[in-house]
C-alpha positions as CSV (number, residue, x, y, z in Angstrom):
1,M,84.6,117.7,102.9
2,P,86.2,118.1,99.4
3,K,87.6,115.1,97.5
4,I,91.3,114.8,98.2
5,D,93.8,114.1,95.4
6,I,96.1,111.7,97.4
7,D,98.9,112.0,94.9
8,A,99.0,115.8,95.4
9,V,99.4,115.5,99.2
10,P,103.0,115.9,100.2
11,K,104.8,112.9,101.6
12,H,106.7,113.1,104.9
13,K,109.5,110.5,105.4
14,G,110.7,109.2,108.7
15,S,109.4,110.0,112.2
16,G,109.8,112.3,115.1
17,Y,110.6,109.5,117.5
18,P,113.8,109.6,119.5
19,M,116.6,107.1,118.9
20,P,116.6,104.1,119.0
21,F,112.9,104.1,118.2
22,A,113.3,106.2,115.1
23,A,115.5,103.7,113.2
24,P,112.8,101.2,112.3
25,C,110.6,104.0,111.1
26,A,113.2,105.8,109.0
27,D,111.7,104.7,105.7
28,R,108.0,105.1,106.4
29,L,106.0,107.6,104.3
30,R,103.1,109.5,105.7
31,R,100.5,111.7,104.0
32,R,98.5,114.0,106.2
33,L,95.0,113.7,104.5
34,G,93.2,115.5,107.3
35,D,95.3,118.6,106.8
36,A,94.6,118.4,103.0
37,G,90.9,118.1,103.7
38,G,90.8,121.0,106.1
39,L,90.0,118.9,109.2
40,T,90.7,120.6,112.6
41,D,89.2,118.4,115.3
42,F,91.0,115.1,114.4
43,A,93.7,113.7,112.1
44,V,93.7,111.3,109.2
45,N,97.0,110.0,108.0
46,L,97.8,107.5,105.2
47,M,100.9,105.6,106.3
48,H,103.1,103.5,103.9
49,L,105.3,100.9,105.7
50,L,107.9,98.8,104.0
51,P,107.7,95.1,104.6
52,V,110.0,93.6,107.2
53,A,112.6,91.2,105.7
């Protein structure tokens, strides 16, 4: 598997959850590292979650 430049992987904001479950996830950021590395049998995601106040 090639080395992945994490900063070059697009960020996806939010979620595909239905309301009201989507609201707490509205600010999360996900990077699909598996797609960037060419994986086909499973997924690898890097998720950034904001702290809960």
